[in-house]
Chimera marker file (.cmm) of the C-alpha trace (Angstrom):
<marker_set name="trace">
<marker id="1" x="0.096" y="-0.117" z="0.111" r="1" g="1" b="0" radius="0.5"/>
<marker id="2" x="1.022" y="3.487" z="-1.176" r="1" g="1" b="0" radius="0.5"/>
<marker id="3" x="3.862" y="2.762" z="-3.072" r="1" g="1" b="0" radius="0.5"/>
<marker id="4" x="6.297" y="5.450" z="-4.191" r="1" g="1" b="0" radius="0.5"/>
<marker id="5" x="6.496" y="4.746" z="-7.924" r="1" g="1" b="0" radius="0.5"/>
<marker id="6" x="8.328" y="7.672" z="-9.078" r="1" g="1" b="0" radius="0.5"/>
<marker id="7" x="10.099" y="10.734" z="-6.638" r="1" g="1" b="0" radius="0.5"/>
<marker id="8" x="11.581" y="13.483" z="-8.736" r="1" g="1" b="0" radius="0.5"/>
<marker id="9" x="14.978" y="13.703" z="-7.244" r="1" g="1" b="0" radius="0.5"/>
<marker id="10" x="13.273" y="15.502" z="-4.089" r="1" g="1" b="0" radius="0.5"/>
<marker id="11" x="10.565" y="16.889" z="-5.189" r="1" g="1" b="0" radius="0.5"/>
<marker id="12" x="6.917" y="16.467" z="-3.624" r="1" g="1" b="0" radius="0.5"/>
<marker id="13" x="8.243" y="15.273" z="-0.213" r="1" g="1" b="0" radius="0.5"/>
<marker id="14" x="5.267" y="13.447" z="1.573" r="1" g="1" b="0" radius="0.5"/>
<marker id="15" x="3.829" y="12.482" z="5.098" r="1" g="1" b="0" radius="0.5"/>
<marker id="16" x="1.443" y="9.456" z="4.808" r="1" g="1" b="0" radius="0.5"/>
<marker id="17" x="-0.495" y="8.444" z="7.623" r="1" g="1" b="0" radius="0.5"/>
<marker id="18" x="-3.448" y="6.265" z="8.620" r="1" g="1" b="0" radius="0.5"/>
<marker id="19" x="-6.422" y="7.585" z="10.944" r="1" g="1" b="0" radius="0.5"/>
<marker id="20" x="-9.138" y="4.800" z="11.269" r="1" g="1" b="0" radius="0.5"/>
<marker id="21" x="-10.885" y="4.280" z="8.076" r="1" g="1" b="0" radius="0.5"/>
<marker id="22" x="-8.770" y="7.057" z="5.836" r="1" g="1" b="0" radius="0.5"/>
<marker id="23" x="-5.408" y="7.602" z="4.732" r="1" g="1" b="0" radius="0.5"/>
<marker id="24" x="-3.803" y="11.076" z="5.152" r="1" g="1" b="0" radius="0.5"/>
<marker id="25" x="-1.451" y="12.644" z="2.135" r="1" g="1" b="0" radius="0.5"/>
<marker id="26" x="0.496" y="15.633" z="2.899" r="1" g="1" b="0" radius="0.5"/>
<marker id="27" x="2.338" y="16.799" z="0.271" r="1" g="1" b="0" radius="0.5"/>
<marker id="28" x="4.660" y="20.130" z="0.192" r="1" g="1" b="0" radius="0.5"/>
<marker id="29" x="4.266" y="22.412" z="-2.831" r="1" g="1" b="0" radius="0.5"/>
<marker id="30" x="5.837" y="25.207" z="-1.947" r="1" g="1" b="0" radius="0.5"/>
<marker id="31" x="5.244" y="28.428" z="-4.746" r="1" g="1" b="0" radius="0.5"/>
<marker id="32" x="2.601" y="26.727" z="-6.874" r="1" g="1" b="0" radius="0.5"/>
<marker id="33" x="-0.614" y="27.938" z="-7.652" r="1" g="1" b="0" radius="0.5"/>
<marker id="34" x="-3.794" y="25.890" z="-7.297" r="1" g="1" b="0" radius="0.5"/>
<marker id="35" x="-4.494" y="26.474" z="-10.910" r="1" g="1" b="0" radius="0.5"/>
<marker id="36" x="-0.681" y="24.381" z="-11.390" r="1" g="1" b="0" radius="0.5"/>
<marker id="37" x="-1.788" y="21.493" z="-9.662" r="1" g="1" b="0" radius="0.5"/>
<marker id="38" x="-3.705" y="18.102" z="-11.240" r="1" g="1" b="0" radius="0.5"/>
<marker id="39" x="-4.536" y="14.672" z="-9.355" r="1" g="1" b="0" radius="0.5"/>
<marker id="40" x="-6.096" y="11.723" z="-10.843" r="1" g="1" b="0" radius="0.5"/>
<marker id="41" x="-6.659" y="8.046" z="-9.984" r="1" g="1" b="0" radius="0.5"/>
<marker id="42" x="-6.551" y="5.254" z="-12.102" r="1" g="1" b="0" radius="0.5"/>
<marker id="43" x="-6.797" y="1.287" z="-11.539" r="1" g="1" b="0" radius="0.5"/>
<marker id="44" x="-5.405" y="1.929" z="-7.792" r="1" g="1" b="0" radius="0.5"/>
<marker id="45" x="-2.963" y="4.451" z="-8.673" r="1" g="1" b="0" radius="0.5"/>
<marker id="46" x="-3.173" y="8.325" z="-7.656" r="1" g="1" b="0" radius="0.5"/>
<marker id="47" x="-1.272" y="10.804" z="-9.597" r="1" g="1" b="0" radius="0.5"/>
<marker id="48" x="-0.329" y="14.177" z="-8.365" r="1" g="1" b="0" radius="0.5"/>
<marker id="49" x="0.908" y="16.464" z="-11.079" r="1" g="1" b="0" radius="0.5"/>
<marker id="50" x="2.355" y="20.154" z="-10.771" r="1" g="1" b="0" radius="0.5"/>
<marker id="51" x="3.771" y="22.459" z="-12.949" r="1" g="1" b="0" radius="0.5"/>
<marker id="52" x="5.294" y="25.833" z="-13.304" r="1" g="1" b="0" radius="0.5"/>
<marker id="53" x="6.461" y="27.527" z="-16.197" r="1" g="1" b="0" radius="0.5"/>
<marker id="54" x="9.616" y="29.706" z="-15.963" r="1" g="1" b="0" radius="0.5"/>
<marker id="55" x="8.968" y="33.328" z="-15.441" r="1" g="1" b="0" radius="0.5"/>
<marker id="56" x="10.564" y="35.570" z="-18.069" r="1" g="1" b="0" radius="0.5"/>
<marker id="57" x="14.003" y="37.010" z="-17.194" r="1" g="1" b="0" radius="0.5"/>
<marker id="58" x="13.305" y="40.823" z="-18.402" r="1" g="1" b="0" radius="0.5"/>
<marker id="59" x="16.988" y="41.221" z="-18.975" r="1" g="1" b="0" radius="0.5"/>
<marker id="60" x="18.045" y="40.235" z="-15.477" r="1" g="1" b="0" radius="0.5"/>
<marker id="61" x="22.013" y="39.946" z="-14.631" r="1" g="1" b="0" radius="0.5"/>
<marker id="62" x="21.184" y="36.893" z="-12.338" r="1" g="1" b="0" radius="0.5"/>
<marker id="63" x="24.421" y="35.965" z="-9.813" r="1" g="1" b="0" radius="0.5"/>
<marker id="64" x="22.568" y="32.886" z="-8.803" r="1" g="1" b="0" radius="0.5"/>
<marker id="65" x="18.952" y="30.733" z="-9.757" r="1" g="1" b="0" radius="0.5"/>
<marker id="66" x="17.837" y="28.210" z="-7.696" r="1" g="1" b="0" radius="0.5"/>
<marker id="67" x="14.390" y="28.247" z="-8.391" r="1" g="1" b="0" radius="0.5"/>
<marker id="68" x="13.039" y="25.504" z="-10.875" r="1" g="1" b="0" radius="0.5"/>
<marker id="69" x="10.387" y="24.854" z="-13.087" r="1" g="1" b="0" radius="0.5"/>
<marker id="70" x="8.910" y="22.342" z="-15.271" r="1" g="1" b="0" radius="0.5"/>
<marker id="71" x="6.273" y="19.221" z="-14.644" r="1" g="1" b="0" radius="0.5"/>
<marker id="72" x="6.895" y="17.141" z="-11.483" r="1" g="1" b="0" radius="0.5"/>
<marker id="73" x="4.906" y="14.133" z="-11.090" r="1" g="1" b="0" radius="0.5"/>
<marker id="74" x="4.424" y="11.915" z="-8.270" r="1" g="1" b="0" radius="0.5"/>
<marker id="75" x="2.826" y="8.611" z="-8.186" r="1" g="1" b="0" radius="0.5"/>
<marker id="76" x="1.611" y="6.254" z="-5.519" r="1" g="1" b="0" radius="0.5"/>
<marker id="77" x="-0.070" y="2.697" z="-5.303" r="1" g="1" b="0" radius="0.5"/>
<marker id="78" x="-3.233" y="3.334" z="-2.896" r="1" g="1" b="0" radius="0.5"/>
<marker id="79" x="-4.897" y="0.001" z="-3.766" r="1" g="1" b="0" radius="0.5"/>
<marker id="80" x="-8.676" y="-0.291" z="-3.664" r="1" g="1" b="0" radius="0.5"/>
<marker id="81" x="-10.133" y="2.909" z="-2.585" r="1" g="1" b="0" radius="0.5"/>
<marker id="82" x="-13.446" y="4.469" z="-3.233" r="1" g="1" b="0" radius="0.5"/>
<marker id="83" x="-12.302" y="7.283" z="-5.546" r="1" g="1" b="0" radius="0.5"/>
<marker id="84" x="-15.239" y="8.891" z="-5.368" r="1" g="1" b="0" radius="0.5"/>
<marker id="85" x="-14.673" y="9.613" z="-1.626" r="1" g="1" b="0" radius="0.5"/>
<marker id="86" x="-11.026" y="11.081" z="-2.217" r="1" g="1" b="0" radius="0.5"/>
<marker id="87" x="-11.035" y="15.015" z="-1.095" r="1" g="1" b="0" radius="0.5"/>
<marker id="88" x="-8.324" y="17.344" z="-1.740" r="1" g="1" b="0" radius="0.5"/>
<marker id="89" x="-7.307" y="20.665" z="-0.644" r="1" g="1" b="0" radius="0.5"/>
<marker id="90" x="-4.188" y="22.721" z="-1.344" r="1" g="1" b="0" radius="0.5"/>
<marker id="91" x="-3.540" y="25.572" z="1.090" r="1" g="1" b="0" radius="0.5"/>
<marker id="92" x="-0.371" y="27.805" z="2.129" r="1" g="1" b="0" radius="0.5"/>
<marker id="93" x="2.306" y="25.486" z="-0.234" r="1" g="1" b="0" radius="0.5"/>
<marker id="94" x="0.467" y="22.178" z="1.593" r="1" g="1" b="0" radius="0.5"/>
<marker id="95" x="-1.477" y="19.741" z="-0.747" r="1" g="1" b="0" radius="0.5"/>
<marker id="96" x="-3.583" y="17.541" z="1.564" r="1" g="1" b="0" radius="0.5"/>
<marker id="97" x="-5.148" y="14.544" z="0.250" r="1" g="1" b="0" radius="0.5"/>
<marker id="98" x="-7.870" y="12.568" z="2.481" r="1" g="1" b="0" radius="0.5"/>
<marker id="99" x="-8.850" y="8.665" z="1.113" r="1" g="1" b="0" radius="0.5"/>
<marker id="100" x="-11.479" y="7.052" z="2.978" r="1" g="1" b="0" radius="0.5"/>
<marker id="101" x="-10.977" y="2.861" z="2.503" r="1" g="1" b="0" radius="0.5"/>
<marker id="102" x="-12.700" y="0.719" z="0.257" r="1" g="1" b="0" radius="0.5"/>
<marker id="103" x="-12.679" y="-2.444" z="-1.317" r="1" g="1" b="0" radius="0.5"/>
<marker id="104" x="-14.559" y="-0.897" z="-4.270" r="1" g="1" b="0" radius="0.5"/>
<marker id="105" x="-11.740" y="-0.033" z="-7.515" r="1" g="1" b="0" radius="0.5"/>
<marker id="106" x="-13.305" y="2.605" z="-10.356" r="1" g="1" b="0" radius="0.5"/>
<marker id="107" x="-12.006" y="3.495" z="-13.545" r="1" g="1" b="0" radius="0.5"/>
<marker id="108" x="-10.024" y="6.301" z="-14.078" r="1" g="1" b="0" radius="0.5"/>
<marker id="109" x="-11.485" y="9.821" z="-12.765" r="1" g="1" b="0" radius="0.5"/>
<marker id="110" x="-9.655" y="13.428" z="-12.350" r="1" g="1" b="0" radius="0.5"/>
<marker id="111" x="-9.975" y="14.708" z="-8.984" r="1" g="1" b="0" radius="0.5"/>
<marker id="112" x="-11.131" y="18.329" z="-7.714" r="1" g="1" b="0" radius="0.5"/>
<marker id="113" x="-8.663" y="19.922" z="-5.576" r="1" g="1" b="0" radius="0.5"/>
<marker id="114" x="-10.367" y="22.639" z="-3.581" r="1" g="1" b="0" radius="0.5"/>
<link id1="1" id2="2" r="1" g="1" b="0" radius="0.2"/>
<link id1="2" id2="3" r="1" g="1" b="0" radius="0.2"/>
<link id1="3" id2="4" r="1" g="1" b="0" radius="0.2"/>
<link id1="4" id2="5" r="1" g="1" b="0" radius="0.2"/>
<link id1="5" id2="6" r="1" g="1" b="0" radius="0.2"/>
<link id1="6" id2="7" r="1" g="1" b="0" radius="0.2"/>
<link id1="7" id2="8" r="1" g="1" b="0" radius="0.2"/>
<link id1="8" id2="9" r="1" g="1" b="0" radius="0.2"/>
<link id1="9" id2="10" r="1" g="1" b="0" radius="0.2"/>
<link id1="10" id2="11" r="1" g="1" b="0" radius="0.2"/>
<link id1="11" id2="12" r="1" g="1" b="0" radius="0.2"/>
<link id1="12" id2="13" r="1" g="1" b="0" radius="0.2"/>
<link id1="13" id2="14" r="1" g="1" b="0" radius="0.2"/>
<link id1="14" id2="15" r="1" g="1" b="0" radius="0.2"/>
<link id1="15" id2="16" r="1" g="1" b="0" radius="0.2"/>
<link id1="16" id2="17" r="1" g="1" b="0" radius="0.2"/>
<link id1="17" id2="18" r="1" g="1" b="0" radius="0.2"/>
<link id1="18" id2="19" r="1" g="1" b="0" radius="0.2"/>
<link id1="19" id2="20" r="1" g="1" b="0" radius="0.2"/>
<link id1="20" id2="21" r="1" g="1" b="0" radius="0.2"/>
<link id1="21" id2="22" r="1" g="1" b="0" radius="0.2"/>
<link id1="22" id2="23" r="1" g="1" b="0" radius="0.2"/>
<link id1="23" id2="24" r="1" g="1" b="0" radius="0.2"/>
<link id1="24" id2="25" r="1" g="1" b="0" radius="0.2"/>
<link id1="25" id2="26" r="1" g="1" b="0" radius="0.2"/>
<link id1="26" id2="27" r="1" g="1" b="0" radius="0.2"/>
<link id1="27" id2="28" r="1" g="1" b="0" radius="0.2"/>
<link id1="28" id2="29" r="1" g="1" b="0" radius="0.2"/>
<link id1="29" id2="30" r="1" g="1" b="0" radius="0.2"/>
<link id1="30" id2="31" r="1" g="1" b="0" radius="0.2"/>
<link id1="31" id2="32" r="1" g="1" b="0" radius="0.2"/>
<link id1="32" id2="33" r="1" g="1" b="0" radius="0.2"/>
<link id1="33" id2="34" r="1" g="1" b="0" radius="0.2"/>
<link id1="34" id2="35" r="1" g="1" b="0" radius="0.2"/>
<link id1="35" id2="36" r="1" g="1" b="0" radius="0.2"/>
<link id1="36" id2="37" r="1" g="1" b="0" radius="0.2"/>
<link id1="37" id2="38" r="1" g="1" b="0" radius="0.2"/>
<link id1="38" id2="39" r="1" g="1" b="0" radius="0.2"/>
<link id1="39" id2="40" r="1" g="1" b="0" radius="0.2"/>
<link id1="40" id2="41" r="1" g="1" b="0" radius="0.2"/>
<link id1="41" id2="42" r="1" g="1" b="0" radius="0.2"/>
<link id1="42" id2="43" r="1" g="1" b="0" radius="0.2"/>
<link id1="43" id2="44" r="1" g="1" b="0" radius="0.2"/>
<link id1="44" id2="45" r="1" g="1" b="0" radius="0.2"/>
<link id1="45" id2="46" r="1" g="1" b="0" radius="0.2"/>
<link id1="46" id2="47" r="1" g="1" b="0" radius="0.2"/>
<link id1="47" id2="48" r="1" g="1" b="0" radius="0.2"/>
<link id1="48" id2="49" r="1" g="1" b="0" radius="0.2"/>
<link id1="49" id2="50" r="1" g="1" b="0" radius="0.2"/>
<link id1="50" id2="51" r="1" g="1" b="0" radius="0.2"/>
<link id1="51" id2="52" r="1" g="1" b="0" radius="0.2"/>
<link id1="52" id2="53" r="1" g="1" b="0" radius="0.2"/>
<link id1="53" id2="54" r="1" g="1" b="0" radius="0.2"/>
<link id1="54" id2="55" r="1" g="1" b="0" radius="0.2"/>
<link id1="55" id2="56" r="1" g="1" b="0" radius="0.2"/>
<link id1="56" id2="57" r="1" g="1" b="0" radius="0.2"/>
<link id1="57" id2="58" r="1" g="1" b="0" radius="0.2"/>
<link id1="58" id2="59" r="1" g="1" b="0" radius="0.2"/>
<link id1="59" id2="60" r="1" g="1" b="0" radius="0.2"/>
<link id1="60" id2="61" r="1" g="1" b="0" radius="0.2"/>
<link id1="61" id2="62" r="1" g="1" b="0" radius="0.2"/>
<link id1="62" id2="63" r="1" g="1" b="0" radius="0.2"/>
<link id1="63" id2="64" r="1" g="1" b="0" radius="0.2"/>
<link id1="64" id2="65" r="1" g="1" b="0" radius="0.2"/>
<link id1="65" id2="66" r="1" g="1" b="0" radius="0.2"/>
<link id1="66" id2="67" r="1" g="1" b="0" radius="0.2"/>
<link id1="67" id2="68" r="1" g="1" b="0" radius="0.2"/>
<link id1="68" id2="69" r="1" g="1" b="0" radius="0.2"/>
<link id1="69" id2="70" r="1" g="1" b="0" radius="0.2"/>
<link id1="70" id2="71" r="1" g="1" b="0" radius="0.2"/>
<link id1="71" id2="72" r="1" g="1" b="0" radius="0.2"/>
<link id1="72" id2="73" r="1" g="1" b="0" radius="0.2"/>
<link id1="73" id2="74" r="1" g="1" b="0" radius="0.2"/>
<link id1="74" id2="75" r="1" g="1" b="0" radius="0.2"/>
<link id1="75" id2="76" r="1" g="1" b="0" radius="0.2"/>
<link id1="76" id2="77" r="1" g="1" b="0" radius="0.2"/>
<link id1="77" id2="78" r="1" g="1" b="0" radius="0.2"/>
<link id1="78" id2="79" r="1" g="1" b="0" radius="0.2"/>
<link id1="79" id2="80" r="1" g="1" b="0" radius="0.2"/>
<link id1="80" id2="81" r="1" g="1" b="0" radius="0.2"/>
<link id1="81" id2="82" r="1" g="1" b="0" radius="0.2"/>
<link id1="82" id2="83" r="1" g="1" b="0" radius="0.2"/>
<link id1="83" id2="84" r="1" g="1" b="0" radius="0.2"/>
<link id1="84" id2="85" r="1" g="1" b="0" radius="0.2"/>
<link id1="85" id2="86" r="1" g="1" b="0" radius="0.2"/>
<link id1="86" id2="87" r="1" g="1" b="0" radius="0.2"/>
<link id1="87" id2="88" r="1" g="1" b="0" radius="0.2"/>
<link id1="88" id2="89" r="1" g="1" b="0" radius="0.2"/>
<link id1="89" id2="90" r="1" g="1" b="0" radius="0.2"/>
<link id1="90" id2="91" r="1" g="1" b="0" radius="0.2"/>
<link id1="91" id2="92" r="1" g="1" b="0" radius="0.2"/>
<link id1="92" id2="93" r="1" g="1" b="0" radius="0.2"/>
<link id1="93" id2="94" r="1" g="1" b="0" radius="0.2"/>
<link id1="94" id2="95" r="1" g="1" b="0" radius="0.2"/>
<link id1="95" id2="96" r="1" g="1" b="0" radius="0.2"/>
<link id1="96" id2="97" r="1" g="1" b="0" radius="0.2"/>
<link id1="97" id2="98" r="1" g="1" b="0" radius="0.2"/>
<link id1="98" id2="99" r="1" g="1" b="0" radius="0.2"/>
<link id1="99" id2="100" r="1" g="1" b="0" radius="0.2"/>
<link id1="100" id2="101" r="1" g="1" b="0" radius="0.2"/>
<link id1="101" id2="102" r="1" g="1" b="0" radius="0.2"/>
<link id1="102" id2="103" r="1" g="1" b="0" radius="0.2"/>
<link id1="103" id2="104" r="1" g="1" b="0" radius="0.2"/>
<link id1="104" id2="105" r="1" g="1" b="0" radius="0.2"/>
<link id1="105" id2="106" r="1" g="1" b="0" radius="0.2"/>
<link id1="106" id2="107" r="1" g="1" b="0" radius="0.2"/>
<link id1="107" id2="108" r="1" g="1" b="0" radius="0.2"/>
<link id1="108" id2="109" r="1" g="1" b="0" radius="0.2"/>
<link id1="109" id2="110" r="1" g="1" b="0" radius="0.2"/>
<link id1="110" id2="111" r="1" g="1" b="0" radius="0.2"/>
<link id1="111" id2="112" r="1" g="1" b="0" radius="0.2"/>
<link id1="112" id2="113" r="1" g="1" b="0" radius="0.2"/>
<link id1="113" id2="114" r="1" g="1" b="0" radius="0.2"/>
</marker_set>
């Protein structure tokens, strides 16, 4: 359960914990806006995508650039859950996902992040 499929060299660090009939996933995504994020569930896999385009440099003479841009993806195998009961919200740079445990697996579905 919650097998880590891809971690993109340290991006999307997360904590996962269990509570009664739920799993909670908290993923750090600082610097992203809500509309930069998407999530889907497909055959037991939960996929989180975050994308950020490079800002225009406006002829800046950079001494150092450490901020990164691009598309980041993290897949988790979460097994048999009821995808209609997966809830997600993004606040203060943290994506919080609650997954209700279930024996029901459905086909692919896009999950709204509130």
